[in-house]
N, C-alpha and C positions, 0 to 999 in steps of 0.2 A: 667231607661236607665243606662246601664253599662258604667263606665268610660272607656275612650280610654286608650291605653297603654301610650301615651305621658302625659295624665292627671294623670295617676297613677305614672309615673316617676316624674312629678312635685310635686305631693303630697309627695313622698319620700324625695325630696329635702327640702320641708317645715318641715318635721319631723326632719331631720338632723339639720336644723337651729334652730328649737325650742329647741332641746336637747342641742346644743352647747351654745346657748345664755343663756338659763335659768339654765343650770348646772354650767356655769363658771362665769356669771355676779356676781360681788361682791367679786371675788377672790382677795386677796391682790397681788399687782404686782408692781414691780419697774424695771427699765431698766436692772439691774443685773440679774433678774429672768425671764425676758420676753421670752427669747429663749426657756428655758426649759418648761415654761407654754404653749407656742405656740405648741411645740412638743407634749406635753401631750394632748392638745386639739385635735390636728390632729389625733393622735393615737386612742383616745377615739371615735371620730366620725367615723373614717375609720373602726372600729369594726362593725358598724351597717350594716345590709343587703343593698346591691345594691350600697353602697358608694365606689367608686374606688379611689378617690383622694380628699384630703382636704389640703388647704394651709391657714394657719393663720398667718397674719402679724400683730404683736403688734407694734404699732407706738411709738417707743422709744422717738422721739423728742417731741411728745405731752405729753408723761409721764414726761419727764424732765421739760417741761414748767409748768405743774401742780405742780410738786414737788418743783419747785423753789418758788412757791407762797404759800407754806404751811410749817408747822413745821414737819410733819411726813415724814419718809423716803420711804413711799409707798403710793399707792392709790388703790381704788377698780377698778377692770376691768369693763368697760362698753363698749358699742358700739363705743363710740368716740375714743377709743384707739386701735381699731382693724379693719382690713379689712380681709375678708374671701372669699375664692372661693372653690367651691366643684363640683365634677363630680359624677353624678348618672348614672348607667347603669342598665336599667330595661327592660327585655324582648325585646332586640334589639333596644331599644331607649336610647339615651344618652342625659342627661340634664346637662347643665353648669349653675350654679347659683352663686350669689355673695351677699356679704353684705358690705355696706359702709354707711357712714353718709349721710343723705339727710336733710340738715338743722340741726335740733337738734334731729333727729330720726334715729336709725339704720335701714336702709331700706334693706330688704332681697328681692332679685328679681331673676327671671329666665332670664338668658341672652341668652340662645340658646337651642333649642330642635331639635335633629336630629334623625329621625326614626319614 
């Protein structure tokens, strides 16, 4: 059975999240560098086919809390320090997807499918 257009659009969203998370997890980050890192992540993912918008919000307050409890001036980027939204447009179908923490796991989910 051939996948439907909405299923293929959702698959594309999953590809983008896999790339974003596994390419950037572990990157050194501090509040002073978070804006430039978020912009680089957005630009990198928007280069991929069918991706029309990406918003990466690195959570500086969480970073500051972590840094206050350790001796280093940076920490490694993980899902707990970011929220992400993306839009995929594939063959007339638009998918909105997001990533945020669900307990201790960075949950990536489809929020809306139109078309």
